[in-house]
Structure formats: structure tokens, C-alpha cells
N, C-alpha and C positions, 0 to 999 in steps of 0.2 A: 582045632579051635576055630579057624576060619570057617570050616565046613559046618560046625555047630551054629556059629553065628549066622551063617547064610540060611540054614534050615529054620532057625528061630525067626529070622526076619520075614520068612515066607509063610509062617504059620497063619491059618485063616483067622480073620478078626470076627468077633461076635457081631451078629446083625444088630442094626439100630432100628428104632421105631420112628415112623413119620410123626412129626409134631404138627398139629392143626391150629392155625390162628383163626379162632371162631369169628372175630371181627372181620378179618379179610374174607372169610367164607361167606358171611352174611352180605358183605358188599358184592361179592361175586354173584350170589343168588339174586339179589335185588336189582342189579344193573345188567346182568348178562343172561342168567338162566331164565328168570321170570321177566315178563314184559311189564308188569305193573304190580304194585302192592296189593291189589285186589285179590290176588291168587291165594293170599293167606287163608281166606275164609273157605275157599275151595278145598284146601288141604285139610283144614279142620273137619269139614263135612266128610271128606273122603275117609279120614281116619275113623270117624264116628261110624259111618255106614259100614266100613269094612269090619269094625269090631262087632257090630250087630250081626253081620253076615256070618262071621266066624262063630258066634255063640249059637246062632240058629242052625248052623251045620251040625252042631252037637246036641242042641235042644230045640227042636222044631217049634215048640210052643212058647219059647222065651219071648218076653216083650221086645218090641222093635220100635224104639222111639229115640228121637234126637231133639234136644231143647237148647235154644240159644237165648241168653239174657244179656242185654247191653245197657250200660248206664255209666256216666261220669268217667269216661276213658277207660273203662274196664269191660271185659267180655268173659262170660262163663258159658261153656259148652258141655252139656251132659248127654251121655248116651247109656243105653242099657246093653252094652256089648260084652265081649268076652273078658275084658279087664286084663290087668297085668299083675304079676307077682313081683316081689322085690328083685329076684334074679332076672325077670324079664326087663325090669326098669334098667338095671345096670347093662344088660346085654343089648337092648334095643334102643332106648332113649339116649343113652350116653355113647353110642357107637354110630358114627356117621356112615351111611351107606348100607347098614344092616336093616333088613325089614322082616317082620314076622310073616309077611305074605310069601316069602321065599323059603320059609322053614320047611324042612323035610316032613315034619309031623303034619303039616297042613297041605301037603302036596295034592291031595285029592280034591281040595276045595279052593285052592289059591287062584284058579282061573276066574273065580267069582269076585275077586278083589279088584278095587279100583287102583290102588297104588302098589308099586313093586320095587321102589328104589331106596326107601329108607332115609329120605331127605326132606319129606313133606313138612314135618314139624318145625324144621329150621326156617321155613318160609315165614313163620310167625314172627321171627326176629326182625323182619322187614318193617313191622308196625309196632312191635312190643319190645320193651326193655327187659321184661321178666315173664317167664312161662312157669306156671305151677300146675302140675298134673297130680291128681288124686285118683287112685285106681284100686279096684278090688277084683280079684280074679274069680271068674265063675268056675274054673276048673279046680280050684282049691278054696272052697268057700270058708274053711276054717281059718285060713291065713288072714292076718289083719290087713287093713287098707295100707297102701304105701304112697308116700308123697315124694315127688321128684320136683325140685325147684331149680331152674337154670336161669342164668343171666347172660346178657349179650357179650360179656367179657370172657366167656368160655368156662365159667365155674358152675358147678352144680352141687346140690346136696340131696341126700336121700334119707328118709326116716320113715318108720312105721307109725301108724296112727291108731287111736282107739277105734273099736268097731263102730261106734255110733257116728263117727265122722263119715262113713260110707257104708250104710247098712246093707245095700243091695249090690250085686255085681255090676260092673260098668266103670266108666271113666268120666272124670270132670276135668276140663282144661280151663285154667284161669289165665287171662292175659291182662297185663298192665301196659298201657300205651307208652311208647317212647315219645320224647319231645317232638312236637310238630306232627304227630300221627294220630292224635285223638279223634279226628274226624272219621278215620277208618273204623273206629270202634263205636261210633254213634249208632243208636238203634235204627234210625231210618236207613242209614247206609248198610248196616248189617242185613236188614230185611230185604233191601233191593238186591244185594249181592247174593243172598241165599236163594231168592226166587230165581234170579238169573242162572245160577249154577245148578240148583237142585230141584227145579220144578218137576222133573220126571223121576226123581229118586223113589224107590219102591217102598220106603218106610214113612212113618208119620214124623215129619220134620216141621218144627214150629219155631218162630222167633217170638218170645213171649206167648201171647195168645193167638198170633197171626199164623195161619197155615202157609207153608212154603210150597209143598207139593201140590200138583194139580193134575190128578190122574182120573181116569185114563187119558192118555195123550189125545189131542184133538183128532188125530187120524184114526184112532182106535175106538172112538165113541160111537154108539148107535144113534142113528138119526131117523126121524119119521119118513124122510123122502130124499132122493138124490139132490133136489133143489136146496133143502135145508143143509145138507152136507156141504154143498158148494158155498153157501152163504157163510157157514161157520169157518170153513177153510180160508175164504177170502178175508174174513174178519181177523183170523189168526195171522195171516200174512201181513196185513196192515199194521197190526200190533208189533209184529216181530221185525219186519223189514221196512215198513213205512210206505208200501205201495200196494195198490189193488191189482191182483194178478189177472192176466189174460185167461189163465186156466191153471188147474192144479193136477199134477201127475202123481199117482200113487206109487210109492217106492216100497215094495214088499219083496225081500230076498230072504226067505226062511233059512236057506242053507248057510247064509252068512250072518244070520241073527239080526237082520236089518228091517226096521219099519220106519217109515217117514213119508215125506211128501216133497215134491219139487214144484215150486211156484214159477210160472212163466212170466217173465218181465213184460210190462205193458209198453215199453219203448225200446228202440234199438240201442245196442251197446257195441262198443268196439270188440272185435275178436281178441285183441290184446289185453282186454280187461278181464282179469281172472275173478271168478265169483268167490264171494265170501260166504261159505256154507257153514251152518251150525251143526256140529257133530256132538252128540251125547254118547258117552261110553257108560253102559249099564246105568243110565239114568242121569249121570253127572255130565254137565256141559264140559266138553273137552276143549273145543275151540270154536270161535266165530269166524275163522278164516281158513276153513278147510279147502284150500285151493286145489289140492291134488285129488279131491274126492271123485271128480267127474272127468270124462274125457275133455280134451281141449275144445272140441267142436260144440259142446253143450254149454256155451257161455251165455245162453239166453235164459237160463233158469237159476233160481237160488233155492238151495235145499235145506231142510232141517230133518234130522233123523236120529234115531237111537240104535246103537249097535253093541254087540257083546263080543265081537270077533276081532276088531281092529286094535292095533298096538299103539299106545301113545309114546311120544318121546319123553326123555327124563323130566323135562319142564311141564309135561302134560298140557302143552299149549299147541301141539301139532301132531299129525299122524306120522307114524314110522313107515317109511317107504319099504315095503317088502312084497312078497308074492301074494299075500292075502289082500293087501290094499289094491294091487293090480287086478286081482280077480273081482273084488268088489266094484272097482271102477268100471270094469267091463260089463258086469251084471247091471249096474245102474244105468250105463249107457244103453244096454239092451232094453231096459224099461222105457226109457225115453224114445228110443227107436220104435218100439211097439206102439207107443201112444201116437206117434206120427203116422205110422201105417194104418192105425185104426181110424184116425181122422180122415185119411185119404179114402178109405173104403166106405166109411159110413157117415161122415159129417163134412162134406166138401166146403160148406159155408164157413165153419169154424176154422178149417184148414187155410182157406183163403185169407181170413182175417189174421191168422197167425203168420202166414208167409208175407203178408203185406208189411209186417214189422221185422220178422226174423228170418227172412229167406237166406241171409248170409250164413247163419248157423247151419241150416239144412244143406246148403251148397257145400259147406265145409265137410259135413258128414258124407254127402254123396260122392265126394272125390275118392274116398276109399271104400265105399260100399256100393257096389254096382246094383245090388237089389234095391237099395234106397233110391239110387238115381233112376232106376226103371220105374219105381212107384211114384216118384215125385216129378217125373218128366212132364206130365200134363199140367203141372201146377207151378213149377219154378219160373219166375219171371226173368227175362233177359231184355236188354236194350237192343233193338234191331232197327233196320231201315224201314220195316213195316209197322213200327210202333213197339210197345212193350208186350211181348208175347212169350209163350213157353216154347222151348225147343221143339217139342212135339208138333205144335201148330206151325211153327216156322218151317220145319223140315217137310211138312206136307205141302207147303206153298212153293218151295224151291227145290229143284232137282239137286243142286249143289249148295251146301251150307257154307258160304264164305264167312270168314271171321278175321278180325284184326287182333293183334296181341296187345296193343296199347290203345288208350283213349284217344291220344293225339292222332294215331293213324286212322281211327274210326272217324274222327271229326274231319279229317282231310277228304275222305272218300265218300262219306255217307250221303251228302246231297247229290253228288254226281252219280254214284252207283244207283241210288234210288231212281233217279231220272232215266237211267239206262235200263231199268228193270233187273238190276243185279241185287240180290238179297245179301245183306251183310249183318253179322252179329258182332256187337261190341264185346270183344274178349278181354278188354283192358282192365275190367273191374276184378276185384279179389275173387279167385276161384273160377271165373266164367270161362276163360280160355281153356283151362284143364277140362272142364265139363263138356265144352263143345268138342274137343278132341276125343273125349271118351264116348261121344254119342253113338258111333258105329258099333261099339261093344254091347250096347243095350237096344239098339235099333238097327238090326242087320240090313244092309243094302243102302244105308245113308252115306252119301259122299260129303266129306268135310275137307275144305281146302283153305289154307291161309291166303288172304287177299294181299297181293303185293302190287307195286307200281306197275309192273308189266301187265298184270291181269286187268287193272283198271284201264290202262291205256288201250289195251286190245279191244275193250268194249266201247271205246269212243270212235265216232265216225271219222274216217279220213277225209282230207280236203282234196278237191279235184287237182290233178297233177299240174294242169296249166296255171291254175290260180296259185298253187304253191310255188311254182317256178317264177311267177311274176313277183312274188315276195321274197325271192332268194336273197336280195341285197339287204332287205330289212332283217331277215332271219340271221344272216351272217353277222350283222352289227349287234344284234341282240345276244347271240351266242358268244361273241367276243367279250361283251360287257360282263356276262355271268360266268365266264370261264374261271376267273380267280376264285369263285365260290364253289367250283366243281359241280356246276349245275348246267344241264343241257336245256335247250329250248326246242320244243316240238309244237306243231300246229295241228289242231284237231277241231272238229265241229261237234258240240255236245250241248245238252240241255242241263240246267236251265240257262236261258240266254243271258240272265242277269249276272252270271258269273264270268268275269273276263278271263281269269287265269286260275289254274289249279296247280298247287305245289305238291308233287308226289315224290316220296322216297320210301325206303324200307330200312330194316335194321342194318342190313349190310352197308347201305349207303351212309347211314349215320355213323357206323363204326369207322368207315373210311375217312369221313369228315373229321371225326374225333382224332383218328390217328394222324391225319395231316396237320391238324392244328397243334397237336402235341409235338410233332416233328419240328414245326416252326418255332416253338417256344423252348425246345430242348437245346442243350449244349451240343458240341460237335459229336461227342461220343454217342449220346443217346439219339441224336438226329440220324446218325448212320444206322444204328440198330433199328429205329422205327422205320427208316426208309427201306430197310431190307424186308420189312413186313408188308410193304405195299403190294397189293394184289390187284386182281381184275374185278374188284367189287363194283357193282352197278352204281352209277352216279344218280344224284337227285335230278329231277327234271321239272321244268316249268311248262305246263301244257297251256298254250294260248287258245282261247275259244274263238274260232273264226266266225261264229255266228253272232258274236257280241259286237255292237256298233262301235264301242270305244276301241276295241282291238282293230277293227277295220280302218278307223281313222288313223290310228298310230301306225298301221302298216303302210299308209300312204306317205309317211314322212321320208325325207331324203337326207336330212342332216344326221350324220352318224352319232354326233354328240347328243342330239335331242332324242334319237332312238334309244341310245343307251340309258339316258335319264328316265325315259318312259318305261323301259324294260325293268329297270331297278324299282320303279314305283309299283309295277304290276307284281314283281317278285315279292316285295315287302307286304303288299296288300294280301297276296295269297298266303303268306306265312301267318299273318294276323287272323285271317279267316279260319285257318286250321288250328289256331290257338297253340301254335308250337312255341316252345321257349326259344328266345332269340339268342344267338351267339353274339359276341362283341362285333364280329364282322357284319352281321346282319343289322345290328343297331346302327353301326356307322353308315351302312348303305342306305337305310331308311332316312337318316338325317341328311345325307348327301343328296338323295333323290328329291326330298322335300325342298331343300334350299335351291337345288337346280331348277325345279319347276317354278318356284317363286321368281327366281332371276329371269327365267325365260318369259314368264307372264309379264313381269314389270318392264323388261326390256322391250317387248313387243308393244306395250302401251306407250312407252316413251317414244319409240320410232314413229308411232302414228300421230303423236301430238307435235313433234318437232316441225314437220312441214307447215302445219297450220299456224303455229306460232311464228314461223319465219315470214309467211305471207302477210300476217297481220302487221309485222314490223315494217315491211315494204310499203304497205298501204299507208301507214302513217307518214 
């Protein structure tokens, strides 16, 4: 008995069927799957165009038209497509997720369809409280028309209609606006949306009497001359993106079924700003934000194109990331790369104008493409001590191409290095340091070296040993004052004479300063750990210019306190000249030196006045 009870309790239960709350599903679609209610019209156009495509696959001479009529919060969409039978209605319209585009019977043509997910019609519930579909199948012309009516509460009814209700094959969809959504079914709004989504559709689509399609596409039209073509493309760009392009790049990738154009932006943009490209799929606008369409380096163009090979996501508002998209991205990048090399070879004036605005994008490409770096070497501009030059020109002038890794380092050494005849490239800007280091790979024999404090100091003239010995006391006092800042003091003679002092450090010195500061601020445990990391990193140095008259006068001082205050002032002034960020200790030093000099100046003036005032009192 117990055994039988146990076996009975373990018997498999019959499966249950998922229940769908249509209201909840509509909310999910409107707030999460789709970005805006406007997509309802795209889904209606998609269904109509796919129906026409399906009928033409079986009847090549069948009519191909879609008509939309909007008035008083209602919309009617008619197509001359394949139509539905009563069985199709129950199977397709009333089953969420099932699509005729995936039916085995249509396997041979389903790649021509726009939709594949079986949820498009539900998008209409975002703006409509009731959907009525009247359809007559072209496959069974003797079957009566069928009517399917659904409400947003999840209920629907199906009935057959007299033949006169739909004499010809095709489908008519009727929408009744839900409360607060009537504006989406207004004729002007419907026309604007239809033109935005369907301007490249291959069939005759109209809203009332107004044409929606505008074929052939602007890039496929014949023009009397290249100049007329450029004018037409520029006008198209202004209408579509709101700017006049520097140039237009043809995008023709037949193997991927892509035709379109890339418009070059007239002003510079940040590399982090991803482009919003317009992508049409078989004529239907898929997205206006196709960010993953082009390589990251091509941020200086905005594209519009039509394709039949890329896959949409379920919401049909983005591209599905797969191997096909990766191949298309590479191919489109190749078209833009070819355009650049073509300019370099045949139109240097246009290339110079382009690089004046978008050199950053080309530098980004050249980092990974040695052939592009070699091609663009005579054209790409860099900031150097000889002015704004290409690396090719700079390397011809200097046997060693020195560069700095940061803008701050460049500002420290540029005036001094230039006066000493040392050529330096500012590698602190985006991509510049990487390209300078890559220079020997495309220009054999070029010597590239990072400029550090030791190199700069080595190019400065030394001071006569006797003169430096005479200043030993001054230098000792100056070094003692800057010792807490981990900064050495050295004496050199260099030009320009107007520079009294030069602050030099490198990344290793800054790392050591940061480590020492963190050690001071840490608790005992972390201070011990940071202390164990202390190495023999080079220290920063304050290079005093022995040719500068002010330094000579300061060197003649004998008061250690006054020497220390003057040294701190020179140190602070050198930091400010280099435009270096100030540490809290540096800011405190500047304040202390400024106040110390004021006290010294006012004290000296008071000492000069006191004897005179005393004599005046005696005379009285």
C-alpha cells in the first residue's frame, strides 16, 4: 500500500500552458522593447511590405501598393499583399511570437522579409485600444475574407465576411486611438513618420495622395556632372543631419548588399562621441543611432545607407552584433581608408583642409594601420619646438626625434630645448606619443628618444668651476630649503636669459613624490608598506640660470633665511611657468615665499626710515 502510494505520488503531472497578460505585455513593449510609440507605424509598414513581397514571390506581376488613411483618431492601412486565411489568423495573429516569415513553406523567400519575430502588430497597442484586421488570402481566392478584432485587454474575435467586404487579395488594418494617443494617428504625424521610416521602400507607398517613397536613393541617381552630384549630396546631408559636409564618401559594398554615403563632419568632434548613423534594412529605416556600424576611429563621419544583409534586434531599433556586422564594419572602414589615401595621392589641398579639422581621427587609424601612417606621415600635424609640423619634416631637421609623454613635460622643456637646438615633439596629446614611437617602423633609420630631465640638463652649459665654488654656500642653503620637497638645486648657464629657473622632473620622479606624499598621509601599516616601495627614483631638480641677472643677485646674498625664501620663490615661479598642477605642499610654499618677501621688503624700508625719523626728533 505504501509502495503504491509512493509510486502514485511520483507520477508525472500534465504540463501547463503559460498565460499571457496582454496589458502587461503592452506595457513591456512600450516602455522597454520599443523606445517610442512612433514605432507602431514602422511595424504596420513592415507587415504590409512583407505581405506584398510574399505575394510577389508567387505572383511576380501582382500589384505592389500600400495606402494609409488617417482621420479623427483612426488609421486605415491597406496593402495588396498575400493576405491571410482564417487558419492563418488563429495561428499567426493570436499567437505571440509566431511569424509567417519563419514558416517552413516560405523558407526560400523569407530572407526578403523585414520582420521575423511575430510581435510587430502588438506594437500598435501602444497607441491603439482596438485593432481590426480584414484580410483575404491570395493563395485561396475562393475563401471569404476574414476579420480579426483585438482589444488591449487581451480578448479577440474572429469571423468571416461577405466577399464584397474585401474583393481583392490583401489586408486592411484599422486602428482606433487609445485615450491620449490620438495625435499619433493624425494625418500630418502619420505622413511624417511614414516618410521617415519608408522613404526607400521598393513599393508604391502613399498617405492619402501624398507619396512616401523617394526612389532612387540620392546616392543612386544619375547626375549631369560630378559637381551636380556633390551639390545634391550636400543638400541631402543638410536635410538629414543638419550640417553641410566637408565631403561625401561613397559606400558601396556589393558583397554585403550595402549602398549609401558617409558625410564628413565640418567641425571637430570628440573621439568619445559615437556617431548616429541611419541604417535602412531593405528600404525600411531600422535605426538613426547605428553606433556600431563603423570602426571607432571613423568618428568624423555620419552615414546613411541601405542594406539587406544585417540583422536587426527584436525591437528593430538596433543592429545585432554578429560576424556579418563585424565584416561590414571592416568593409566600410576600408572604404573610408581608401578615400583618405586617394586624397593623399591626388588632392593634397582637400586632404589638408580635412586634416585641419579631423587629424585626430586619422591619427587614431594610423595607430593600428602602419600603411596609413606611412601615407599620412607628410600630412599629419604635430606640435613641436619648430612649430606645427609633420613628423616627416621634423625628422628631416633633427637626427634624434625627442618627445615628451605629457603636455606638462613639454611645456617645461620646450623653450629651453628650443634655445639649445634640441628638437622636441609634444607627445602628450591623444595618440601623438604612440605615433612618434611608431615612426621608426615606417621610416627606417629614424632615432626616437623620450626626453627626460637628464637629457635636458645635459644640453645646458655648465658653470665655471671657480664660480660655482664661490656660490657653494648659496647652493647649500638653497638645497637645504628644497630638501623637504625632494627637489635638488643645480646651477647651469642657458638661454633664454629671461628664464631665471627651470623645474625639471620625469614620470619616475613624480611617482616617487606621489608615493612619499601617500606615505605621509597613511596610517602606520600602510606607511610601512609604502616605505618599503621607496626606490632610487630620480628626484626633481630646480635648474638655476647663472646667466640671469636676478639669479646672480640672489647668489650674492648671505642671509640663509633670505636665500631660502628667494629659492622658494624661484621654485614656485618655475612651477607656474611649466603650468604644472600644484600639490598642497607647493601651494603652501608659494604663500610662504610671497609673505616672506613682503616682510623682508617692508622690514628693509622700515629700517631705512627709522634713523631719519630719530634725527628729526633730535633736531626738534
